[in-house]
Backbone and ligand atoms as CSV (ligand in chain L), in Angstrom:
chain,resi,resn,atom,element,x,y,z
A,1,UNK,N,N,126.343,76.173,52.891
A,1,UNK,CA,C,127.918,76.459,52.964
A,1,UNK,C,C,128.426,75.965,54.260
A,2,UNK,N,N,129.545,75.150,54.300
A,2,UNK,CA,C,130.168,74.720,55.408
A,2,UNK,C,C,131.054,75.797,56.033
A,3,UNK,N,N,130.410,76.797,56.688
A,3,UNK,CA,C,131.109,78.074,57.086
A,3,UNK,C,C,132.148,77.724,58.248
A,4,UNK,N,N,131.954,76.564,58.879
A,4,UNK,CA,C,132.831,76.321,59.937
A,4,UNK,C,C,134.225,75.879,59.523
A,5,UNK,N,N,134.419,75.711,58.231
A,5,UNK,CA,C,135.718,75.123,57.804
A,5,UNK,C,C,136.687,76.359,57.419
A,6,UNK,N,N,136.230,77.606,57.531
A,6,UNK,CA,C,137.217,78.768,57.118
A,6,UNK,C,C,137.127,79.693,58.189
A,7,UNK,N,N,138.340,80.209,58.641
A,7,UNK,CA,C,138.407,81.209,59.721
A,7,UNK,C,C,137.546,82.418,59.351
A,8,UNK,N,N,137.719,82.901,58.193
A,8,UNK,CA,C,137.002,84.082,57.684
A,8,UNK,C,C,135.428,83.970,57.808
A,9,UNK,N,N,134.972,82.827,57.360
A,9,UNK,CA,C,133.462,82.591,57.365
A,9,UNK,C,C,132.958,82.391,58.735
A,10,UNK,N,N,133.750,81.651,59.581
A,10,UNK,CA,C,133.316,81.413,61.062
A,10,UNK,C,C,133.305,82.702,61.776
A,11,UNK,N,N,134.188,83.488,61.596
A,11,UNK,CA,C,134.362,84.905,62.150
A,11,UNK,C,C,133.155,85.768,61.773
A,12,UNK,N,N,132.802,85.779,60.474
A,12,UNK,CA,C,131.778,86.563,60.028
A,12,UNK,C,C,130.454,86.091,60.475
A,13,UNK,N,N,130.168,84.824,60.567
A,13,UNK,CA,C,128.923,84.351,61.074
A,13,UNK,C,C,128.735,84.713,62.673
A,14,UNK,N,N,129.915,84.373,63.326
A,14,UNK,CA,C,129.880,84.618,64.750
A,14,UNK,C,C,129.495,86.180,65.155
A,15,UNK,N,N,130.143,86.984,64.301
A,15,UNK,CA,C,129.914,88.544,64.489
A,15,UNK,C,C,128.465,88.832,64.182
A,16,UNK,N,N,127.985,88.313,63.087
A,16,UNK,CA,C,126.529,88.650,62.686
A,16,UNK,C,C,125.590,88.165,63.711
A,17,UNK,N,N,125.817,86.944,64.218
A,17,UNK,CA,C,124.855,86.348,65.179
A,17,UNK,C,C,125.016,87.161,66.504
A,18,UNK,N,N,126.241,87.474,66.992
A,18,UNK,CA,C,126.387,88.330,68.157
A,18,UNK,C,C,125.711,89.610,68.089
A,19,UNK,N,N,125.634,90.128,66.852
A,19,UNK,CA,C,125.089,91.533,66.754
A,19,UNK,C,C,123.578,91.520,67.070
A,20,UNK,N,N,122.855,90.451,66.744
A,20,UNK,CA,C,121.435,90.421,66.875
A,20,UNK,C,C,120.917,89.564,68.151
A,21,UNK,N,N,121.890,88.813,68.727
A,21,UNK,CA,C,121.437,87.870,69.781
A,21,UNK,C,C,121.715,88.434,71.191
A,22,UNK,N,N,120.660,88.387,71.934
A,22,UNK,CA,C,120.884,88.888,73.310
A,22,UNK,C,C,121.347,87.832,74.307
A,23,UNK,N,N,121.143,86.589,73.813
A,23,UNK,CA,C,121.555,85.408,74.707
A,23,UNK,C,C,123.063,84.963,74.421
A,24,UNK,N,N,123.586,84.193,75.349
A,24,UNK,CA,C,124.935,83.825,74.974
A,24,UNK,C,C,124.986,82.964,73.765
A,25,UNK,N,N,126.098,83.161,73.035
A,25,UNK,CA,C,126.241,82.370,71.759
A,25,UNK,C,C,127.339,81.394,71.856
A,26,UNK,N,N,126.895,80.067,71.653
A,26,UNK,CA,C,127.955,79.053,71.605
A,26,UNK,C,C,128.085,78.640,70.113
A,27,UNK,N,N,129.311,78.707,69.678
A,27,UNK,CA,C,129.553,78.359,68.271
A,27,UNK,C,C,130.041,76.955,68.142
A,28,UNK,N,N,129.272,76.180,67.305
A,28,UNK,CA,C,129.560,74.775,67.138
A,28,UNK,C,C,130.658,74.588,65.964
A,29,UNK,N,N,131.771,74.100,66.255
A,29,UNK,CA,C,132.896,73.968,65.357
A,29,UNK,C,C,132.805,72.674,64.425
A,30,UNK,N,N,133.424,72.807,63.346
A,30,UNK,CA,C,133.468,71.536,62.461
A,30,UNK,C,C,134.772,70.788,62.730
A,31,UNK,N,N,134.828,69.597,62.762
A,31,UNK,CA,C,136.036,68.847,62.947
A,31,UNK,C,C,136.829,68.685,61.719
A,32,UNK,N,N,136.203,68.976,60.583
A,32,UNK,CA,C,136.744,68.683,59.205
A,32,UNK,C,C,137.656,69.897,58.810
A,33,UNK,N,N,138.620,70.132,59.658
A,33,UNK,CA,C,139.605,71.242,59.391
A,33,UNK,C,C,141.013,70.823,59.779
A,34,UNK,N,N,142.076,71.477,59.303
A,34,UNK,CA,C,143.397,71.127,59.650
A,34,UNK,C,C,143.841,71.603,61.021
A,35,UNK,N,N,143.326,72.742,61.396
A,35,UNK,CA,C,143.759,73.368,62.564
A,35,UNK,C,C,142.545,73.930,63.391
A,36,UNK,N,N,141.835,73.103,64.212
A,36,UNK,CA,C,140.614,73.578,64.943
A,36,UNK,C,C,141.021,74.669,65.949
A,37,UNK,N,N,142.171,74.668,66.427
A,37,UNK,CA,C,142.618,75.705,67.448
A,37,UNK,C,C,142.494,77.088,66.829
A,38,UNK,N,N,142.932,77.161,65.671
A,38,UNK,CA,C,142.966,78.489,64.834
A,38,UNK,C,C,141.570,79.006,64.760
A,39,UNK,N,N,140.683,78.187,64.439
A,39,UNK,CA,C,139.242,78.639,64.270
A,39,UNK,C,C,138.556,78.884,65.529
A,40,UNK,N,N,138.802,78.038,66.535
A,40,UNK,CA,C,138.367,78.348,68.003
A,40,UNK,C,C,138.762,79.701,68.482
A,41,UNK,N,N,140.117,80.013,68.282
A,41,UNK,CA,C,140.700,81.338,68.760
A,41,UNK,C,C,139.983,82.484,68.069
A,42,UNK,N,N,139.893,82.323,66.673
A,42,UNK,CA,C,139.308,83.473,65.950
A,42,UNK,C,C,137.797,83.689,66.334
A,43,UNK,N,N,137.069,82.651,66.642
A,43,UNK,CA,C,135.654,82.747,66.932
A,43,UNK,C,C,135.482,83.329,68.287
A,44,UNK,N,N,136.369,83.024,69.287
A,44,UNK,CA,C,136.398,83.592,70.597
A,44,UNK,C,C,136.632,85.061,70.490
A,45,UNK,N,N,137.650,85.436,69.716
A,45,UNK,CA,C,138.000,86.848,69.419
A,45,UNK,C,C,136.756,87.611,68.899
A,46,UNK,N,N,135.968,86.886,68.075
A,46,UNK,CA,C,134.824,87.554,67.407
A,46,UNK,C,C,133.591,87.705,68.209
A,47,UNK,N,N,133.780,87.133,69.454
A,47,UNK,CA,C,132.687,87.463,70.507
A,47,UNK,C,C,131.990,86.279,70.974
A,48,UNK,N,N,132.249,84.996,70.539
A,48,UNK,CA,C,131.540,83.793,70.981
A,48,UNK,C,C,131.665,83.702,72.499
A,49,UNK,N,N,130.437,83.332,73.112
A,49,UNK,CA,C,130.547,83.116,74.627
A,49,UNK,C,C,130.987,81.660,74.910
A,50,UNK,N,N,130.881,80.786,73.991
A,50,UNK,CA,C,131.361,79.376,74.221
A,50,UNK,C,C,131.438,78.716,72.987
A,51,UNK,N,N,131.947,77.422,73.033
A,51,UNK,CA,C,132.165,76.603,71.858
A,51,UNK,C,C,131.525,75.249,72.051
A,52,UNK,N,N,131.054,74.654,70.960
A,52,UNK,CA,C,130.725,73.227,71.035
A,52,UNK,C,C,131.515,72.484,70.037
A,53,UNK,N,N,132.241,71.487,70.652
A,53,UNK,CA,C,133.302,70.688,69.889
A,53,UNK,C,C,132.857,69.256,69.920
A,54,UNK,N,N,132.438,68.585,69.015
A,54,UNK,CA,C,132.187,69.173,67.563
A,54,UNK,C,C,131.116,68.691,66.784
A,55,UNK,N,N,130.957,69.124,65.628
A,55,UNK,CA,C,130.019,68.624,64.684
A,55,UNK,C,C,130.458,67.311,64.018
A,56,UNK,N,N,129.808,66.765,63.127
A,56,UNK,CA,C,130.175,65.340,62.503
A,56,UNK,C,C,131.349,65.474,61.627
A,57,UNK,N,N,131.943,64.194,61.507
A,57,UNK,CA,C,133.091,64.138,60.556
A,57,UNK,C,C,132.559,63.747,59.220
A,58,UNK,N,N,133.078,64.337,58.075
A,58,UNK,CA,C,132.569,63.996,56.785
A,58,UNK,C,C,133.071,62.556,56.462
A,59,UNK,N,N,132.082,61.643,56.102
A,59,UNK,CA,C,132.408,60.340,55.798
A,59,UNK,C,C,131.602,59.683,54.637
A,60,UNK,N,N,131.936,58.537,54.294
A,60,UNK,CA,C,131.053,57.871,53.289
A,60,UNK,C,C,131.150,56.347,53.404
A,61,UNK,N,N,130.189,55.649,52.844
A,61,UNK,CA,C,130.142,54.140,52.642
A,61,UNK,C,C,129.729,53.885,51.229
A,62,UNK,N,N,130.251,52.724,50.768
A,62,UNK,CA,C,129.815,52.253,49.427
A,62,UNK,C,C,129.158,50.859,49.554
A,63,UNK,N,N,128.116,50.719,48.753
A,63,UNK,CA,C,127.425,49.524,48.859
A,63,UNK,C,C,128.113,48.408,47.923
A,64,UNK,N,N,128.358,47.250,48.468
A,64,UNK,CA,C,129.025,46.257,47.577
A,64,UNK,C,C,127.961,45.570,46.595
A,65,UNK,N,N,126.695,45.813,46.880
A,65,UNK,CA,C,125.592,45.297,45.982
A,65,UNK,C,C,125.552,46.114,44.765
A,66,UNK,N,N,125.376,47.385,44.856
A,66,UNK,CA,C,125.274,48.156,43.601
A,66,UNK,C,C,126.514,48.996,43.365
A,67,UNK,N,N,127.636,48.833,44.291
A,67,UNK,CA,C,128.866,49.440,43.988
A,67,UNK,C,C,128.881,51.013,43.978
A,68,UNK,N,N,127.846,51.568,44.630
A,68,UNK,CA,C,127.526,52.975,44.613
A,68,UNK,C,C,127.528,53.613,46.101
A,69,UNK,N,N,127.773,54.825,46.252
A,69,UNK,CA,C,127.683,55.368,47.611
A,69,UNK,C,C,126.344,55.020,48.300
A,70,UNK,N,N,126.336,54.728,49.559
A,70,UNK,CA,C,125.066,54.286,50.201
A,70,UNK,C,C,124.113,55.377,50.359
A,71,UNK,N,N,124.717,56.598,50.728
A,71,UNK,CA,C,123.712,57.692,50.959
A,71,UNK,C,C,123.563,58.645,49.717
A,72,UNK,N,N,122.426,59.135,49.476
A,72,UNK,CA,C,122.036,59.936,48.293
A,72,UNK,C,C,123.038,61.074,48.051
A,73,UNK,N,N,123.497,61.682,49.258
A,73,UNK,CA,C,124.452,62.829,49.054
A,73,UNK,C,C,125.835,62.388,48.856
A,74,UNK,N,N,126.105,61.240,48.736
A,74,UNK,CA,C,127.357,60.514,48.584
A,74,UNK,C,C,128.221,60.645,49.910
A,75,UNK,N,N,128.355,61.889,50.444
A,75,UNK,CA,C,129.087,61.965,51.642
A,75,UNK,C,C,128.126,62.507,52.760
A,76,UNK,N,N,128.456,62.130,54.020
A,76,UNK,CA,C,127.572,62.575,55.073
A,76,UNK,C,C,128.335,62.720,56.379
A,77,UNK,N,N,127.676,63.137,57.479
A,77,UNK,CA,C,128.228,63.247,58.810
A,77,UNK,C,C,128.328,61.894,59.519
A,78,UNK,N,N,129.640,61.572,59.952
A,78,UNK,CA,C,129.855,60.376,60.709
A,78,UNK,C,C,129.972,60.884,62.281
A,79,UNK,N,N,129.230,60.100,63.141
A,79,UNK,CA,C,129.249,60.411,64.595
A,79,UNK,C,C,129.211,59.115,65.316
A,80,UNK,N,N,129.130,59.211,66.590
A,80,UNK,CA,C,128.987,57.998,67.529
A,80,UNK,C,C,130.430,57.643,67.981
A,81,UNK,N,N,130.519,56.450,68.823
A,81,UNK,CA,C,131.751,56.175,69.567
A,81,UNK,C,C,133.011,56.119,68.752
A,82,UNK,N,N,132.949,55.925,67.461
A,82,UNK,CA,C,134.180,55.960,66.625
A,82,UNK,C,C,134.995,57.350,66.560
A,83,UNK,N,N,134.247,58.434,66.831
A,83,UNK,CA,C,134.692,59.774,66.855
A,83,UNK,C,C,135.215,60.235,68.013
A,84,UNK,N,N,134.952,59.550,69.104
A,84,UNK,CA,C,135.257,60.026,70.440
A,84,UNK,C,C,136.729,60.477,70.699
A,85,UNK,N,N,137.704,59.545,70.299
A,85,UNK,CA,C,139.050,59.905,70.577
A,85,UNK,C,C,139.526,61.245,69.832
A,86,UNK,N,N,138.974,61.404,68.602
A,86,UNK,CA,C,139.343,62.556,67.760
A,86,UNK,C,C,138.780,63.745,68.370
A,87,UNK,N,N,137.528,63.769,68.879
A,87,UNK,CA,C,136.829,64.976,69.507
A,87,UNK,C,C,137.495,65.259,70.843
A,88,UNK,N,N,137.837,64.175,71.536
A,88,UNK,CA,C,138.528,64.424,72.803
A,88,UNK,C,C,139.835,65.130,72.635
A,89,UNK,N,N,140.509,64.814,71.629
A,89,UNK,CA,C,141.822,65.432,71.192
A,89,UNK,C,C,141.513,66.843,70.996
A,90,UNK,N,N,140.563,67.188,70.213
A,90,UNK,CA,C,140.245,68.586,69.831
A,90,UNK,C,C,139.812,69.415,71.066
A,91,UNK,N,N,139.074,68.827,71.959
A,91,UNK,CA,C,138.629,69.495,73.162
A,91,UNK,C,C,139.841,69.818,74.026
A,92,UNK,N,N,140.793,68.867,74.052
A,92,UNK,CA,C,142.060,69.109,74.878
A,92,UNK,C,C,142.924,70.121,74.186
A,93,UNK,N,N,142.939,70.173,72.906
A,93,UNK,CA,C,143.896,71.228,72.262
A,93,UNK,C,C,143.218,72.578,72.283
A,94,UNK,N,N,141.948,72.640,72.135
A,94,UNK,CA,C,141.304,73.919,72.181
A,94,UNK,C,C,141.227,74.532,73.523
A,95,UNK,N,N,141.053,73.665,74.526
A,95,UNK,CA,C,141.070,74.114,76.014
A,95,UNK,C,C,142.373,74.917,76.310
A,96,UNK,N,N,143.435,74.525,75.817
A,96,UNK,CA,C,144.645,75.204,76.121
A,96,UNK,C,C,144.887,76.542,75.429
A,97,UNK,N,N,144.006,76.851,74.512
A,97,UNK,CA,C,144.020,78.125,73.833
A,97,UNK,C,C,142.990,79.050,73.851
A,98,UNK,N,N,141.841,78.649,74.544
A,98,UNK,CA,C,140.750,79.725,74.661
A,98,UNK,C,C,140.401,79.719,76.157
A,99,UNK,N,N,139.569,80.873,76.475
A,99,UNK,CA,C,139.141,81.065,77.936
A,99,UNK,C,C,137.708,80.703,78.030
A,100,UNK,N,N,136.880,80.741,76.918
A,100,UNK,CA,C,135.443,80.526,76.944
A,100,UNK,C,C,135.258,78.997,77.194
A,101,UNK,N,N,134.021,78.693,77.723
A,101,UNK,CA,C,133.717,77.253,78.040
A,101,UNK,C,C,133.534,76.476,76.754
A,102,UNK,N,N,133.743,75.165,76.954
A,102,UNK,CA,C,133.584,74.279,75.795
A,102,UNK,C,C,132.582,73.206,76.177
A,103,UNK,N,N,131.672,72.939,75.223
A,103,UNK,CA,C,130.766,71.777,75.450
A,103,UNK,C,C,131.324,70.619,74.587
A,104,UNK,N,N,131.762,69.493,75.115
A,104,UNK,CA,C,132.274,68.336,74.568
A,104,UNK,C,C,131.236,67.527,73.825
A,105,UNK,N,N,131.325,67.320,72.528
A,105,UNK,CA,C,130.198,66.552,71.865
A,105,UNK,C,C,130.780,65.686,70.814
A,106,UNK,N,N,130.644,64.446,70.875
A,106,UNK,CA,C,131.124,63.573,69.879
A,106,UNK,C,C,131.469,62.144,70.399
A,107,UNK,N,N,130.659,61.254,70.123
A,107,UNK,CA,C,130.823,59.788,70.556
A,107,UNK,C,C,130.791,59.452,71.992
A,108,UNK,N,N,130.239,60.486,72.741
A,108,UNK,CA,C,129.958,60.148,74.216
A,108,UNK,C,C,128.853,59.173,74.330
A,109,UNK,N,N,129.107,57.937,74.929
A,109,UNK,CA,C,127.997,57.053,75.187
A,109,UNK,C,C,128.107,56.354,76.520
A,110,UNK,N,N,129.067,56.697,77.406
A,110,UNK,CA,C,129.178,56.098,78.683
A,110,UNK,C,C,129.426,57.170,79.726
A,111,UNK,N,N,129.342,56.863,81.003
A,111,UNK,CA,C,129.613,57.755,82.002
A,111,UNK,C,C,131.085,57.999,82.020
A,112,UNK,N,N,131.866,57.042,81.883
A,112,UNK,CA,C,133.293,57.233,81.754
A,112,UNK,C,C,133.668,58.294,80.726
A,113,UNK,N,N,133.038,58.215,79.554
A,113,UNK,CA,C,133.253,59.162,78.488
A,113,UNK,C,C,133.011,60.555,78.902
A,114,UNK,N,N,131.946,60.784,79.739
A,114,UNK,CA,C,131.591,62.115,80.153
A,114,UNK,C,C,132.747,62.642,81.023
A,115,UNK,N,N,133.286,61.786,81.962
A,115,UNK,CA,C,134.370,62.284,82.830
A,115,UNK,C,C,135.674,62.529,81.998
A,116,UNK,N,N,135.876,61.566,81.051
A,116,UNK,CA,C,137.089,61.853,80.289
A,116,UNK,C,C,136.950,63.168,79.466
A,117,UNK,N,N,135.832,63.490,78.919
A,117,UNK,CA,C,135.732,64.641,78.135
A,117,UNK,C,C,135.893,65.933,79.038
A,118,UNK,N,N,135.390,65.770,80.203
A,118,UNK,CA,C,135.568,66.998,81.215
A,118,UNK,C,C,137.031,67.098,81.564
A,119,UNK,N,N,137.801,65.977,81.760
A,119,UNK,CA,C,139.132,66.037,82.127
A,119,UNK,C,C,139.988,66.807,80.912
A,120,UNK,N,N,139.500,66.462,79.824
A,120,UNK,CA,C,140.110,67.037,78.550
A,120,UNK,C,C,139.929,68.549,78.470
A,121,UNK,N,N,138.752,69.063,79.210
A,121,UNK,CA,C,138.539,70.522,79.193
A,121,UNK,C,C,137.004,70.854,78.882
A,122,UNK,N,N,136.204,69.968,78.784
A,122,UNK,CA,C,134.768,70.318,78.600
A,122,UNK,C,C,134.111,70.758,79.864
A,123,UNK,N,N,133.355,71.792,79.751
A,123,UNK,CA,C,132.600,72.268,81.083
A,123,UNK,C,C,131.280,71.471,80.976
A,124,UNK,N,N,130.736,71.088,79.882
A,124,UNK,CA,C,129.604,70.352,79.740
A,124,UNK,C,C,129.753,69.358,78.590
A,125,UNK,N,N,128.806,68.368,78.587
A,125,UNK,CA,C,128.947,67.323,77.580
A,125,UNK,C,C,127.604,67.070,76.907
A,126,UNK,N,N,127.702,66.897,75.607
A,126,UNK,CA,C,126.444,66.769,74.852
A,126,UNK,C,C,126.393,65.310,74.254
A,127,UNK,N,N,125.176,64.691,74.248
A,127,UNK,CA,C,125.092,63.333,73.710
A,127,UNK,C,C,124.018,63.300,72.547
A,128,UNK,N,N,124.534,62.887,71.457
A,128,UNK,CA,C,123.788,62.800,70.244
A,128,UNK,C,C,123.479,61.443,69.807
A,129,UNK,N,N,124.278,60.736,69.065
A,129,UNK,CA,C,124.027,59.471,68.453
A,129,UNK,C,C,123.565,58.409,69.502
A,130,UNK,N,N,124.156,58.418,70.609
A,130,UNK,CA,C,123.894,57.368,71.644
A,130,UNK,C,C,122.423,57.274,71.988
A,131,UNK,N,N,121.823,58.469,71.871
A,131,UNK,CA,C,120.304,58.525,72.066
A,131,UNK,C,C,119.462,57.551,71.098
A,132,UNK,N,N,120.146,57.458,69.866
A,132,UNK,CA,C,119.393,56.729,68.871
A,132,UNK,C,C,119.564,55.285,69.152
A,133,UNK,N,N,120.693,54.806,69.898
A,133,UNK,CA,C,120.730,53.529,70.261
A,133,UNK,C,C,120.013,53.103,71.490
A,134,UNK,N,N,120.104,54.104,72.447
A,134,UNK,CA,C,119.326,53.967,73.744
A,134,UNK,C,C,118.761,55.211,74.198
A,135,UNK,N,N,117.430,55.388,73.996
A,135,UNK,CA,C,116.743,56.695,74.350
A,135,UNK,C,C,116.899,57.114,75.756
A,136,UNK,N,N,117.237,56.104,76.662
A,136,UNK,CA,C,117.301,56.451,78.050
A,136,UNK,C,C,118.839,56.648,78.487
A,137,UNK,N,N,119.764,56.788,77.493
A,137,UNK,CA,C,121.171,56.911,77.819
A,137,UNK,C,C,121.565,58.050,78.750
A,138,UNK,N,N,120.835,59.206,78.480
A,138,UNK,CA,C,121.208,60.354,79.356
A,138,UNK,C,C,120.777,60.111,80.822
A,139,UNK,N,N,119.502,59.601,80.882
A,139,UNK,CA,C,119.020,59.207,82.291
A,139,UNK,C,C,120.091,58.302,83.007
A,140,UNK,N,N,120.427,57.240,82.259
A,140,UNK,CA,C,121.292,56.225,82.741
A,140,UNK,C,C,122.697,56.810,83.238
A,141,UNK,N,N,123.169,57.556,82.281
A,141,UNK,CA,C,124.442,58.250,82.720
A,141,UNK,C,C,124.310,59.163,83.954
A,142,UNK,N,N,123.305,59.953,83.955
A,142,UNK,CA,C,123.098,60.930,85.130
A,142,UNK,C,C,122.985,60.050,86.405
A,143,UNK,N,N,122.289,58.925,86.335
A,143,UNK,CA,C,122.049,58.102,87.433
A,143,UNK,C,C,123.327,57.452,87.990
A,144,UNK,N,N,124.146,56.987,86.960
A,144,UNK,CA,C,125.335,56.313,87.329
A,144,UNK,C,C,126.550,57.191,87.714
A,145,UNK,N,N,126.455,58.523,87.310
A,145,UNK,CA,C,127.586,59.356,87.558
A,145,UNK,C,C,128.114,59.447,88.924
A,146,UNK,N,N,127.198,59.508,90.033
A,146,UNK,CA,C,127.706,59.656,91.426
A,146,UNK,C,C,128.508,58.408,91.745
A,147,UNK,N,N,128.084,57.306,91.279
A,147,UNK,CA,C,128.787,55.971,91.504
A,147,UNK,C,C,130.216,55.967,90.959
A,148,UNK,N,N,130.263,56.330,89.716
A,148,UNK,CA,C,131.494,56.409,88.967
A,148,UNK,C,C,132.459,57.500,89.515
A,149,UNK,N,N,131.857,58.632,89.946
A,149,UNK,CA,C,132.653,59.662,90.575
A,149,UNK,C,C,133.330,59.176,91.806
A,150,UNK,N,N,132.527,58.347,92.640
A,150,UNK,CA,C,133.094,57.787,93.835
A,150,UNK,C,C,134.177,56.812,93.540
A,151,UNK,N,N,133.968,56.059,92.518
A,151,UNK,CA,C,134.976,55.054,92.078
A,151,UNK,C,C,136.360,55.688,91.862
A,152,UNK,N,N,136.279,56.823,91.080
A,152,UNK,CA,C,137.555,57.553,90.706
A,152,UNK,C,C,137.882,58.771,91.663
A,153,UNK,N,N,137.177,58.706,92.871
A,153,UNK,CA,C,137.514,59.649,93.900
A,153,UNK,C,C,137.337,61.151,93.432
A,154,UNK,N,N,136.305,61.399,92.691
A,154,UNK,CA,C,135.992,62.769,92.306
A,154,UNK,C,C,134.764,63.219,93.130
A,155,UNK,N,N,134.972,64.247,93.895
A,155,UNK,CA,C,133.914,64.851,94.700
A,155,UNK,C,C,133.092,65.967,94.102
A,156,UNK,N,N,133.749,66.689,93.239
A,156,UNK,CA,C,133.070,67.855,92.551
A,156,UNK,C,C,133.467,67.847,91.082
A,157,UNK,N,N,132.357,67.701,90.188
A,157,UNK,CA,C,132.632,67.576,88.809
A,157,UNK,C,C,133.267,68.822,88.208
A,158,UNK,N,N,132.842,70.029,88.847
A,158,UNK,CA,C,133.409,71.233,88.204
A,158,UNK,C,C,134.880,71.299,88.488
A,159,UNK,N,N,135.369,70.636,89.490
A,159,UNK,CA,C,136.875,70.763,89.730
A,159,UNK,C,C,137.790,69.880,88.831
A,160,UNK,N,N,137.040,68.976,87.936
A,160,UNK,CA,C,137.874,68.182,87.101
A,160,UNK,C,C,137.916,68.637,85.785
A,161,UNK,N,N,137.349,69.813,85.536
A,161,UNK,CA,C,137.355,70.406,84.068
A,161,UNK,C,C,138.823,70.770,83.749
A,162,UNK,N,N,139.260,70.131,82.634
A,162,UNK,CA,C,140.606,70.453,82.295
A,162,UNK,C,C,141.648,69.732,83.108
A,163,UNK,N,N,141.204,68.899,84.005
A,163,UNK,CA,C,142.128,68.289,84.925
A,163,UNK,C,C,143.304,67.453,84.381
A,164,UNK,N,N,143.150,67.038,83.089
A,164,UNK,CA,C,144.256,66.217,82.442
A,164,UNK,C,C,145.352,67.118,82.033
A,165,UNK,N,N,145.117,68.454,82.094
A,165,UNK,CA,C,146.238,69.466,81.751
A,165,UNK,C,C,147.216,69.822,82.856
A,166,UNK,N,N,146.757,69.562,84.050
A,166,UNK,CA,C,147.582,70.115,85.270
A,166,UNK,C,C,148.405,69.021,85.693
A,167,UNK,N,N,149.587,69.450,86.274
A,167,UNK,CA,C,150.583,68.624,87.050
A,167,UNK,C,C,151.210,67.581,86.142
L,1,FMN,C1,C,120.810,62.195,62.934
L,1,FMN,C2,C,121.657,63.300,63.353
L,1,FMN,C3,C,121.302,64.692,62.981
L,1,FMN,C4,C,122.111,65.692,63.242
L,1,FMN,N1,N,121.664,66.987,63.034
L,1,FMN,C5,C,122.481,68.112,63.361
L,1,FMN,C6,C,122.015,69.457,63.187
L,1,FMN,O1,O,120.863,69.673,62.535
L,1,FMN,N2,N,122.823,70.378,63.529
L,1,FMN,C7,C,123.946,70.238,64.214
L,1,FMN,O2,O,124.724,71.143,64.542
L,1,FMN,N3,N,124.348,68.964,64.406
L,1,FMN,C8,C,123.756,67.928,64.000
L,1,FMN,N4,N,124.153,66.626,64.266
L,1,FMN,C9,C,125.455,66.410,64.826
L,1,FMN,C10,C,125.298,66.194,66.421
L,1,FMN,O3,O,124.704,67.242,66.957
L,1,FMN,C11,C,126.697,66.055,67.040
L,1,FMN,O4,O,127.453,67.127,66.915
L,1,FMN,C12,C,127.527,64.858,66.419
L,1,FMN,O5,O,126.618,63.783,66.012
L,1,FMN,C13,C,128.519,64.289,67.347
L,1,FMN,O6,O,128.000,63.847,68.570
L,1,FMN,P1,P,127.468,62.293,68.765
L,1,FMN,O7,O,128.689,61.372,68.371
L,1,FMN,O8,O,127.177,62.182,70.215
L,1,FMN,O9,O,126.248,62.075,67.934
L,1,FMN,C14,C,123.361,65.494,63.938
L,1,FMN,C15,C,123.675,64.213,64.184
L,1,FMN,C16,C,122.924,63.069,63.837
L,1,FMN,C17,C,123.450,61.704,64.303
């Protein structure tokens, strides 16, 4: 069940997990919704300690050879650089409406993406698909980060969280 696409189900799952889990619970949200802010706020109220934004976008491709969907499930999760602007937009919108921390996840593949995601409101950034292209991507980004921070006159990463909202 895609329980992330309904406020009622997302709240129910959050409450059930919080009841038995002694560790902080971060709820990963689905981007396949009309209003992600509504779900984020409901999940925060239900006790989530943080949010991960977001999971994959529902997509599909069709083979021109056999004229049929390429994947067996017909539809599947779309991720990688193509989703970055949409995820960034969701992180930005949710940041303005919740107090719990957000992990930005979707299409991040460069050091600049990490900084952009944090300016939108992410406290931390997660990298998925880019690891499949370059298994050393995280190491490269971490190594490059101080240089890029210097270029953009950033002295403390924690100070840029949500920076795009101020002023
Ligand atoms: C091969 C693959 C498997 C994935 N499996 C899961 C999974 O089991 N659970 C989950 O929450 N997200 C899963 N995801 C989604 C990623 O964790 C991530 O939310 C999404 O791909 C967006 O980030 P990215 O563009 O950096 O990959 C998977 C993604 C890929 C590409």
